[in-house]
LOLOSE-784654 format. One record per atom (N, C-alpha, C): residue number from 1; residue in three letters; atom name; x, y, z. Coordinates in Angstrom, 3 decimals. Each point is the difference from the previous one (the first is absolute). Layout:
<atoms>
- NUM, ALA, CA, X, Y, Z
...
</atoms>
This chain:
<atoms>
- 1, MET, N, 3.653, 25.029, 4.523
- 1, MET, CA, -0.523, -0.639, -1.184
- 1, MET, C, -0.836, 0.960, -0.838
- 2, ASP, N, -0.713, 0.901, 0.662
- 2, ASP, CA, -0.882, 0.902, -0.732
- 2, ASP, C, 0.752, 0.939, -0.937
- 3, PHE, N, 1.252, 0.303, 0.322
- 3, PHE, CA, 0.748, 0.965, -0.784
- 3, PHE, C, 1.212, -0.614, -0.686
- 4, ALA, N, 0.023, -1.313, -0.128
- 4, ALA, CA, 1.131, -0.682, -0.636
- 4, ALA, C, -0.026, 0.252, -1.505
- 5, LYS, N, 1.039, 0.625, -0.517
- 5, LYS, CA, 0.075, 0.349, -1.423
- 5, LYS, C, -0.108, -1.236, -0.906
- 6, PRO, N, 0.667, -1.131, 0.313
- 6, PRO, CA, -0.098, -1.162, -0.900
- 6, PRO, C, -1.421, -0.545, -0.137
- 7, LEU, N, -0.843, 0.235, 1.005
- 7, LEU, CA, -1.364, -0.530, -0.032
- 7, LEU, C, -1.015, 1.012, -0.512
- 8, GLU, N, 0.471, 1.184, -0.340
- 8, GLU, CA, -0.870, 1.119, -0.326
- 8, GLU, C, -0.974, -0.286, -1.143
- 9, ASP, N, 0.461, -0.560, -1.098
- 9, ASP, CA, -0.848, -0.188, -1.179
- 9, ASP, C, -0.442, -1.440, -0.211
- 10, TRP, N, 0.091, -0.818, 1.013
- 10, TRP, CA, -0.428, -1.394, -0.137
- 10, TRP, C, -1.514, -0.055, -0.081
- 11, ASP, N, -0.485, -0.785, -0.926
- 11, ASP, CA, -1.437, -0.200, -0.138
- 11, ASP, C, -0.291, -1.438, 0.435
- 12, LEU, N, -0.115, -0.188, 1.313
- 12, LEU, CA, -0.208, -1.335, 0.557
- 12, LEU, C, -1.481, -0.242, 0.261
- 13, PRO, N, -0.418, -1.266, -0.053
- 13, PRO, CA, -1.400, -0.313, 0.332
- 13, PRO, C, -0.364, 0.482, 1.407
- 14, GLU, N, -1.270, 0.226, 0.212
- 14, GLU, CA, -0.500, 0.540, 1.265
- 14, GLU, C, 0.349, -0.869, 1.200
- 15, CYS, N, 0.123, -1.308, -0.215
- 15, CYS, CA, 0.270, -0.912, 1.112
- 15, CYS, C, 1.334, 0.301, 0.689
- 16, PHE, N, 0.957, 0.607, -0.717
- 16, PHE, CA, 1.269, 0.373, 0.612
- 16, PHE, C, -0.234, 1.024, 1.105
- 17, GLY, N, -0.872, 0.972, -0.261
- 17, GLY, CA, -0.324, 1.002, 1.005
- 17, GLY, C, -0.720, -0.605, 1.192
- 18, VAL, N, -0.908, -0.935, -0.269
- 18, VAL, CA, -0.714, -0.679, 1.086
- 18, VAL, C, 0.988, -0.763, 0.863
- 19, LEU, N, 0.905, -0.727, -0.657
- 19, LEU, CA, 1.023, -0.763, 0.739
- 19, LEU, C, 0.847, 0.933, 0.863
- 20, ARG, N, 0.437, 1.093, -0.580
- 20, ARG, CA, 0.831, 0.946, 0.748
- 20, ARG, C, -0.731, 0.554, 1.208
- 21, ARG, N, -1.248, 0.424, -0.176
- 21, ARG, CA, -0.761, 0.561, 1.118
- 21, ARG, C, -0.199, -1.028, 1.111
- 22, ARG, N, -0.309, -1.230, -0.374
- 22, ARG, CA, -0.190, -1.039, 1.027
- 22, ARG, C, 1.288, -0.275, 0.757
- 23, LEU, N, 1.089, -0.120, -0.748
- 23, LEU, CA, 1.275, -0.276, 0.663
- 23, LEU, C, 0.400, 1.131, 0.934
- 24, GLU, N, -0.133, 1.233, -0.444
- 24, GLU, CA, 0.395, 1.135, 0.827
- 24, GLU, C, -0.918, 0.153, 1.211
- 25, ALA, N, -1.275, -0.345, -0.147
- 25, ALA, CA, -0.929, 0.094, 1.140
- 25, ALA, C, 0.269, -1.103, 1.018
- 26, GLU, N, 0.341, -1.185, -0.469
- 26, GLU, CA, 0.191, -1.136, 0.897
- 26, GLU, C, 1.390, -0.030, 0.637
- 27, ARG, N, 1.016, 0.512, -0.713
- 27, ARG, CA, 1.376, -0.183, 0.473
- 27, ARG, C, 0.831, 1.271, 0.113
- 28, ALA, N, -0.566, 1.130, -0.218
- 28, ALA, CA, 0.722, 1.280, 0.080
- 28, ALA, C, 1.230, -0.023, -0.906
- 29, GLY, N, 1.198, 0.256, 0.541
- 29, GLY, CA, 1.228, 0.066, -0.793
- 29, GLY, C, 0.358, -1.301, -0.683
- 30, GLU, N, -0.282, -1.117, 0.639
- 30, GLU, CA, 0.259, -1.308, -0.606
- 30, GLU, C, -0.895, -0.219, -1.214
- 31, GLY, N, -1.167, 0.607, -0.013
- 31, GLY, CA, -0.916, -0.141, -1.127
- 31, GLY, C, 0.583, 0.570, -1.281
- 32, THR, N, 0.676, 1.140, 0.103
- 32, THR, CA, 0.641, 0.598, -1.167
- 32, THR, C, 1.091, -0.912, -0.528
- 33, ARG, N, 0.769, -0.572, 0.898
- 33, ARG, CA, 1.067, -0.920, -0.395
- 33, ARG, C, -0.584, -1.229, -0.705
- 34, GLU, N, -1.101, -0.533, 0.528
- 34, GLU, CA, -0.644, -1.171, -0.608
- 34, GLU, C, -0.587, 0.359, -1.367
- 35, PHE, N, -0.542, 1.212, -0.131
- 35, PHE, CA, -0.533, 0.443, -1.288
- 35, PHE, C, 1.119, 0.090, -1.039
- 36, ILE, N, 1.152, 0.486, 0.405
- 36, ILE, CA, 1.142, 0.081, -0.919
- 36, ILE, C, 0.426, -1.400, -0.430
- 37, LYS, N, -0.039, -0.964, 0.931
- 37, LYS, CA, 0.278, -1.392, -0.382
- 37, LYS, C, -0.991, -0.465, -1.060
- 38, GLY, N, -1.250, 0.408, 0.149
- 38, GLY, CA, -1.004, -0.339, -0.999
- 38, GLY, C, 0.279, 0.660, -1.342
- 39, LEU, N, 0.415, 1.256, 0.023
- 39, LEU, CA, 0.347, 0.699, -1.240
- 39, LEU, C, 1.191, -0.658, -0.698
- 40, ARG, N, 0.900, -0.548, 0.776
- 40, ARG, CA, 1.172, -0.665, -0.587
- 40, ARG, C, -0.386, -1.231, -0.816
- 41, LEU, N, -1.206, -0.504, 0.220
- 41, LEU, CA, -0.472, -1.127, -0.811
- 41, LEU, C, -0.201, 0.410, -1.456
- 42, LEU, N, -0.066, 1.306, -0.252
- 42, LEU, CA, -0.082, 0.496, -1.370
- 42, LEU, C, 1.279, -0.283, -0.780
- 43, GLU, N, 1.056, -0.395, 0.692
- 43, GLU, CA, 1.236, -0.389, -0.680
- 43, GLU, C, -0.191, -1.313, -0.752
- 44, HIS, N, -1.013, -0.776, 0.399
- 44, HIS, CA, -0.217, -1.322, -0.582
- 44, HIS, C, -1.393, -0.162, -0.604
- 45, ALA, N, -0.822, 1.023, 0.071
- 45, ALA, CA, -1.370, -0.089, -0.512
- 45, ALA, C, -0.418, 1.357, -0.545
- 46, ASN, N, -0.927, -0.018, -0.926
- 46, ASN, CA, -0.508, 1.282, -0.508
- 46, ASN, C, -1.090, 0.516, 0.955
- 47, PRO, N, -0.327, 1.279, -0.075
- 47, PRO, CA, -0.976, 0.562, 0.941
- 47, PRO, C, -1.369, -0.689, -0.022
- 48, GLY, N, -0.456, -0.419, -1.173
- 48, GLY, CA, -1.293, -0.669, -0.073
- 48, GLY, C, 0.010, -1.348, 0.703
- 49, GLU, N, 1.056, -0.756, -0.249
- 49, GLU, CA, 0.146, -1.325, 0.625
- 49, GLU, C, 0.109, 0.133, 1.521
- 50, LEU, N, 0.827, 0.932, 0.438
- 50, LEU, CA, 0.159, 0.219, 1.433
- 50, LEU, C, -1.285, 0.549, 0.610
- 51, GLY, N, -0.689, 0.853, -0.732
- 51, GLY, CA, -1.260, 0.545, 0.492
- 51, GLY, C, -1.027, -1.093, 0.261
- 52, LYS, N, -0.084, -0.978, -0.887
- 52, LYS, CA, -0.924, -1.118, 0.204
- 52, LYS, C, 0.381, -0.806, 1.231
- 53, ALA, N, 1.297, -0.194, 0.207
- 53, ALA, CA, 0.464, -0.728, 1.187
- 53, ALA, C, -0.326, 0.784, 1.271
- 54, ILE, N, 0.174, 1.316, -0.036
- 54, ILE, CA, -0.322, 0.841, 1.164
- 54, ILE, C, -1.498, -0.036, 0.270
- 55, ASP, N, -0.815, 0.100, -1.050
- 55, ASP, CA, -1.452, -0.088, 0.177
- 55, ASP, C, -0.386, -1.301, 0.698
- 56, TYR, N, 0.579, -1.091, -0.456
- 56, TYR, CA, -0.316, -1.299, 0.600
- 56, TYR, C, 0.463, -0.044, 1.452
- 57, ALA, N, 1.208, 0.511, 0.260
- 57, ALA, CA, 0.526, 0.017, 1.372
- 57, ALA, C, -0.915, 0.813, 0.917
- 58, LEU, N, -0.454, 1.149, -0.466
- 58, LEU, CA, -0.905, 0.816, 0.803
- 58, LEU, C, -1.326, -0.716, 0.224
- 59, ASP, N, -0.469, -0.718, -1.010
- 59, ASP, CA, -1.255, -0.756, 0.137
- 59, ASP, C, 0.095, -1.085, 1.064
- 60, ILE, N, 1.173, -0.630, 0.106
- 60, ILE, CA, 0.148, -1.067, 0.996
- 60, ILE, C, 0.510, 0.533, 1.334
- 61, GLY, N, 0.212, 1.300, 0.084
- 61, GLY, CA, 0.330, 0.631, 1.279
- 61, GLY, C, 1.472, 0.044, 0.361
- 62, THR, N, 0.870, -0.040, -0.982
- 62, THR, CA, 1.424, 0.111, 0.306
- 62, THR, C, 0.596, 1.211, -0.705
- 63, THR, N, 1.009, 0.577, 0.643
- 63, THR, CA, 0.689, 1.153, -0.585
- 63, THR, C, 1.507, -0.230, -0.066
- 64, GLU, N, 0.440, -1.183, 0.356
- 64, GLU, CA, 1.436, -0.318, 0.014
- 64, GLU, C, 0.559, -0.052, -1.418
- 65, ALA, N, 1.146, 0.616, -0.218
- 65, ALA, CA, 0.651, -0.041, -1.311
- 65, ALA, C, 0.378, -1.435, -0.362
- 66, ASP, N, 0.401, -0.789, 0.990
- 66, ASP, CA, 0.365, -1.392, -0.284
- 66, ASP, C, -1.214, -0.806, -0.454
- 67, ALA, N, -1.154, 0.267, 0.558
- 67, ALA, CA, -1.218, -0.697, -0.418
- 67, ALA, C, -0.361, 0.402, -1.434
- 68, ILE, N, 0.161, 1.258, -0.316
- 68, ILE, CA, -0.286, 0.466, -1.358
- 68, ILE, C, 0.965, -0.648, -0.989
- 69, ARG, N, 1.261, -0.124, 0.393
- 69, ARG, CA, 1.000, -0.668, -0.846
- 69, ARG, C, -0.395, -1.452, -0.255
- 70, LEU, N, -0.474, -0.680, 1.043
- 70, LEU, CA, -0.430, -1.391, -0.169
- 70, LEU, C, -1.203, -0.104, -0.933
- 71, ILE, N, -0.913, 0.939, 0.086
- 71, ILE, CA, -1.153, 0.009, -0.901
- 71, ILE, C, 0.474, 0.169, -1.437
- 72, LEU, N, 0.937, 0.914, -0.214
- 72, LEU, CA, 0.559, 0.194, -1.340
- 72, LEU, C, 0.640, -1.282, -0.516
- 73, GLU, N, 0.822, -0.629, 0.828
- 73, GLU, CA, 0.680, -1.231, -0.414
- 73, GLU, C, -1.001, -1.106, -0.299
- 74, HIS, N, -1.024, -0.114, 0.824
- 74, HIS, CA, -1.001, -1.039, -0.208
- 74, HIS, C, -0.733, 0.198, -1.330
- 75, ARG, N, -0.300, 1.226, -0.323
- 75, ARG, CA, -0.723, 0.278, -1.249
- 75, ARG, C, 0.849, -0.246, -1.226
- 76, ARG, N, 1.314, -0.004, 0.154
- 76, ARG, CA, 0.902, -0.245, -1.130
- 76, ARG, C, 0.303, -1.484, -0.201
- 77, GLU, N, -0.315, -0.809, 0.974
- 77, GLU, CA, 0.310, -1.424, -0.096
- 77, GLU, C, -0.794, -0.646, -1.123
- 78, GLN, N, 0.661, -0.909, -0.684
- 78, GLN, CA, -0.644, -0.768, -1.052
- 78, GLN, C, -0.340, -1.380, 0.547
- 79, PRO, N, -1.199, -0.492, -0.257
- 79, PRO, CA, -0.343, -1.329, 0.502
- 79, PRO, C, 0.902, -1.063, -0.622
- 80, VAL, N, 0.305, -1.005, 0.785
- 80, VAL, CA, 0.839, -1.095, -0.471
- 80, VAL, C, -0.851, -0.903, -0.878
- 81, LYS, N, 0.550, -0.370, -1.140
- 81, LYS, CA, -0.730, -0.885, -0.901
- 81, LYS, C, -0.001, -1.409, 0.562
- 82, LEU, N, -1.030, -0.730, -0.316
- 82, LEU, CA, -0.136, -1.381, 0.429
- 82, LEU, C, 1.080, -0.835, -0.667
- 83, PHE, N, 0.713, -0.774, 0.809
- 83, PHE, CA, 1.029, -0.881, -0.537
- 83, PHE, C, -0.673, -1.286, -0.455
- 84, ARG, N, 0.073, -0.267, -1.271
- 84, ARG, CA, -0.659, -1.169, -0.557
- 84, ARG, C, 1.034, -1.093, -0.278
- 85, LEU, N, -0.432, -1.237, 0.162
- 85, LEU, CA, 0.868, -1.145, -0.263
- 85, LEU, C, -0.117, -0.497, -1.437
- 86, ASP, N, -0.848, 0.623, -0.799
- 86, ASP, CA, -0.128, -0.395, -1.409
- 86, ASP, C, 1.359, 0.120, -0.681
- 87, GLY, N, 0.405, -1.045, -0.674
- 87, GLY, CA, 1.288, 0.015, -0.691
- 87, GLY, C, 1.176, -0.245, 0.919
- 88, ARG, N, -0.252, -0.334, 1.257
- 88, ARG, CA, 1.068, -0.290, 0.962
- 88, ARG, C, -0.301, -1.317, 0.720
- 89, PRO, N, -0.097, -1.099, -0.736
- 89, PRO, CA, -0.383, -1.265, 0.631
- 89, PRO, C, 0.991, -0.464, 1.061
- 90, HIS, N, 1.255, 0.381, -0.115
- 90, HIS, CA, 0.997, -0.405, 0.989
- 90, HIS, C, -0.279, 0.610, 1.374
- 91, LEU, N, -0.702, 1.120, 0.048
- 91, LEU, CA, -0.324, 0.616, 1.282
- 91, LEU, C, -1.217, -0.640, 0.672
- 92, ALA, N, -0.829, -0.662, -0.782
- 92, ALA, CA, -1.201, -0.626, 0.558
- 92, ALA, C, 0.345, -1.137, 0.948
- 93, THR, N, 1.186, -0.573, -0.125
- 93, THR, CA, 0.392, -1.125, 0.857
- 93, THR, C, 0.692, 0.449, 1.283
- 94, VAL, N, 0.285, 1.284, 0.125
- 94, VAL, CA, 0.686, 0.500, 1.191
- 94, VAL, C, -0.966, -0.002, 1.181
- 95, ILE, N, 0.456, -0.570, 1.096
- 95, ILE, CA, -0.801, -0.046, 1.223
- 95, ILE, C, 0.775, 0.733, 1.092
- 96, VAL, N, -0.630, 0.976, 0.598
- 96, VAL, CA, 0.614, 0.754, 1.087
- 96, VAL, C, -0.632, -0.475, 1.292
- 97, GLU, N, 0.839, -0.508, 0.897
- 97, GLU, CA, -0.488, -0.492, 1.287
- 97, GLU, C, -0.488, 1.176, 0.846
- 98, PRO, N, -1.079, -0.204, 0.735
- 98, PRO, CA, -0.453, 1.080, 0.888
- 98, PRO, C, 1.031, 0.226, 1.112
- 99, PRO, N, 0.111, 1.224, 0.482
- 99, PRO, CA, 0.995, 0.281, 1.046
- 99, PRO, C, -0.378, -0.665, 1.322
- 100, HIS, N, 1.018, -0.346, 0.773
- 100, HIS, CA, -0.214, -0.580, 1.324
- 100, HIS, C, -0.059, 1.169, 0.993
- 101, LEU, N, -1.177, 0.346, 0.426
- 101, LEU, CA, -0.213, 1.194, 0.816
- 101, LEU, C, 0.325, -0.199, 1.470
- 102, MET, N, 0.181, -1.235, 0.436
- 102, MET, CA, 0.296, -0.248, 1.413
- 102, MET, C, 1.346, 0.617, 0.404
- 103, GLY, N, 0.879, 0.208, -0.946
- 103, GLY, CA, 1.285, 0.621, 0.297
- 103, GLY, C, -0.136, 1.418, 0.539
- 104, TYR, N, -1.095, 0.650, -0.313
- 104, TYR, CA, -0.219, 1.361, 0.477
- 104, TYR, C, -0.254, 0.054, 1.509
- 105, ARG, N, -0.394, -1.117, 0.579
- 105, ARG, CA, -0.228, -0.005, 1.442
- 105, ARG, C, 1.285, 0.315, 0.766
- 106, SER, N, 1.125, -0.345, -0.570
- 106, SER, CA, 1.271, 0.289, 0.670
- 106, SER, C, 0.262, 1.491, 0.099
- 107, LEU, N, -0.674, 0.803, -0.813
- 107, LEU, CA, 0.187, 1.445, 0.038
- 107, LEU, C, -0.802, 0.674, 1.110
- 108, LEU, N, -0.971, -0.720, 0.543
- 108, LEU, CA, -0.816, 0.564, 1.075
- 108, LEU, C, 0.834, 0.092, 1.262
- 109, VAL, N, -0.061, 1.133, 0.629
- 109, VAL, CA, 0.736, 0.220, 1.235
- 109, VAL, C, -1.013, 0.099, 1.131
- 110, GLU, N, 0.183, -0.793, 1.006
- 110, GLU, CA, -0.914, 0.036, 1.131
- 110, GLU, C, 0.500, 1.040, 0.985
- 111, VAL, N, -0.898, 0.833, 0.465
- 111, VAL, CA, 0.362, 1.071, 0.938
- 111, VAL, C, -0.466, -0.356, 1.372
</atoms>
């Protein structure tokens, strides 16, 4: 990784180096592979956005590329707007029966 020509002129946030050092110290050869998985997240995010996700991941004590990906996805989610019944009087009369949960007892297996 230190002499990889494609990475030679990259100007990445400092957290990328911290992530790499932690991964390589904790996992040896697997750490480099996991770091590359993290770098591949740049295919879907810009360095600043990914850097913030890595910073947060390091703060919560994780170095997994999959955890960083989940942080990125979570930050991109848009909150769901409140569904209002205004102007939909026909929906106000709909009644949904509560589920009968006793049926789930049949799924229990006794050992």
